C-alpha positions in Angstrom: 5.5 -23.7 3.7 3.5 -20.6 4.6 5.5 -18.5 2.2 5.0 -21.1 -0.6 1.3 -21.0 0.0 1.3 -17.2 0.0 3.2 -17.2 -3.3 0.8 -19.7 -4.9 -2.1 -17.6 -3.6 -0.7 -14.4 -5.0 -0.2 -15.9 -8.4 -3.7 -17.5 -8.5 -5.3 -14.2 -7.3 -3.9 -12.5 -10.4 -5.1 -15.3 -12.6 -8.6 -16.1 -11.3 -9.5 -13.1 -9.1 -10.9 -12.7 -5.6 -14.2 -14.4 -6.2 -12.9 -17.6 -7.8 -9.7 -18.3 -5.9 -10.1 -21.3 -3.6 -8.1 -23.0 -0.9 -7.9 -26.2 -2.9 -6.5 -24.3 -5.9 -3.9 -22.6 -3.7 -2.9 -26.0 -2.1 -2.6 -27.6 -5.5 -0.5 -24.8 -6.9 1.8 -25.0 -3.9 2.1 -28.8 -4.4 0.5 -29.7 -1.0 -2.8 -31.1 0.2 -5.7 -29.0 1.5 -5.0 -30.0 5.1 -1.5 -28.5 4.8 -3.2 -25.2 3.7 -5.4 -25.2 6.8 -2.4 -25.6 9.1 -1.3 -22.2 8.0 -4.5 -20.3 7.2 -8.1 -20.6 8.4 -9.6 -19.9 4.9 -8.9 -17.9 1.8 -9.7 -14.6 3.5 -7.0 -15.4 6.1 -4.6 -16.0 3.2 -5.7 -12.7 1.6 -5.2 -10.8 4.8 -1.6 -12.2 5.1 -0.9 -11.2 1.5 -2.3 -7.8 2.1 -0.2 -7.3 5.3 2.9 -8.4 3.5 2.2 -6.1 0.5 1.5 -3.1 2.7 4.5 -3.8 4.9 6.7 -3.7 1.8 5.1 -0.5 0.7 5.3 1.1 4.1 9.1 0.3 4.3 9.6 2.5 1.3 7.6 5.2 3.0 9.6 4.9 6.2 12.9 5.1 4.2 11.6 8.3 2.5 10.7 9.9 5.8 13.9 8.9 7.5 16.1 10.1 4.6 14.3 13.3 3.7 12.5 14.8 6.7 15.7 15.7 8.6 16.6 18.0 5.7 13.4 19.9 5.9 10.0 20.3 4.3 11.3 21.2 0.8 13.6 18.2 0.7 10.9 15.9 2.0 8.4 17.1 -0.6 11.0 17.1 -3.3 11.6 13.4 -2.6 7.9 12.5 -2.5 7.7 11.9 -6.3 10.5 9.4 -6.1 9.1 7.7 -3.0 5.7 7.3 -4.8 7.3 6.1 -8.0 9.4 3.5 -6.0 6.2 2.3 -4.3 4.5 1.8 -7.7 7.6 0.0 -9.1 7.9 -2.3 -6.0 4.2 -3.1 -6.0 4.3 -3.9 -9.8 7.0 -6.5 -9.1 4.8 -8.4 -6.5 2.7 -11.2 -7.9 -1.0 -10.5 -7.7 -0.4 -7.0 -6.1 -3.2 -5.2 -7.9 -5.6 -8.0 -7.0 -4.4 -7.9 -3.4 -5.0 -4.1 -3.3 -8.5 -4.6 -4.7 -9.3 -7.3 -2.1 -8.2 -4.9 0.7 -10.8 -2.4 -0.6 -13.6 -4.8 -1.7 -13.7 -7.5 1.0 -15.2 -6.2 4.2 -13.2 -8.6 6.4 -9.9 -7.3 4.9 -10.7 -3.6 5.3 -9.2 -3.5 8.8 -5.8 -4.6 7.4 -5.8 -1.6 5.0 -7.1 0.9 7.5 -4.7 -0.2 10.2 -1.8 0.3 7.8 -3.1 3.7 6.7 -3.5 4.8 10.3 0.1 3.7 11.1 1.7 5.5 8.2 -0.5 8.6 8.8 1.0 8.7 12.3 4.5 8.3 11.1 4.1 11.0 8.4 2.5 13.4 11.0 5.4 12.8 13.4 7.9 13.7 10.7 5.9 16.7 9.3 4.7 18.2 12.5 8.0 19.9 13.3 8.4 21.0 9.7 5.0 22.7 9.7 4.7 24.1 13.2 2.1 26.7 12.2 -0.3 24.0 10.9 -3.0 22.8 13.3 -2.1 19.2 14.1 -5.7 18.0 13.5 -5.7 19.6 10.1 -2.3 18.1 9.3 -3.5 14.7 10.3 -6.7 15.1 8.1 -4.7 16.2 5.1 -2.1 13.5 5.6 -4.7 10.7 5.9 -6.4 11.9 2.7 -3.0 11.9 1.0 -2.3 8.4 2.3 -5.5 7.1 0.7 -4.9 9.1 -2.4 -1.4 7.6 -2.6 -2.9 4.1 -2.3 -5.4 4.9 -5.1 -2.6 6.4 -7.2 -0.6 3.2 -6.9 -3.6 1.1 -7.9 -4.5 3.5 -10.8 -0.9 3.5 -12.2 -0.9 -0.3 -12.2 -4.5 -0.7 -13.5 -4.6 1.9 -16.3 -1.8 1.6 -18.9 -2.9 4.9 -20.5 -1.5 6.7 -17.4 2.2 6.7 -16.9 3.3 6.1 -13.3 5.5 9.2 -13.7 2.5 11.4 -14.5 0.4 10.0 -11.7 3.3 10.6 -9.2 3.9 14.1 -10.4 0.2 15.0 -10.2 -0.3 13.6 -6.7 2.9 15.2 -5.4 1.8 18.6 -6.7 -1.6 18.2 -5.2 -0.3 17.2 -1.8 2.3 19.9 -1.8 -0.3 22.5 -2.7 -2.6 21.3 0.0 0.0 21.5 2.6 1.4 24.9 1.6 -2.0 26.6 1.3 -3.3 25.0 4.5 -1.1 26.9 6.8 
């Protein structure tokens, strides 16, 4: 039932937006009564937090796969695969109902910011653990700073690629990969 409510919420979020979505609409779309909704979620923000966590977990799984597959082969291989990792993230996000609205909610709603920030900190740690040995001459604090900036830039790039049809996902991925690679190479 929880998943059915989340699916209904994601669909409605894309249709009516953050401000107008209501628990009654979600319950109705899921074919249940409002009390059933409240057995699974406290309010619409609790639902949005669950949607945000689910979306970011799916995105993070793609990142973890990229790191596990590419980092053992070295820095050049890792960065060479960054473009495809980012493109895969955009494609997977595009397939999720309401994903752009979920991402907007994670930025715009103060009570949801913690979901986004916790995820970004977690992936920053994972990237730094993978990259640290590949860039031993880089100061760990500087690597962490640049990685955290890249994580936020990646999040924004996914959002931009899905929001703005005038920008191809491929060009967004290429630009961000080149920017991050340049920042890492010139920062040592």
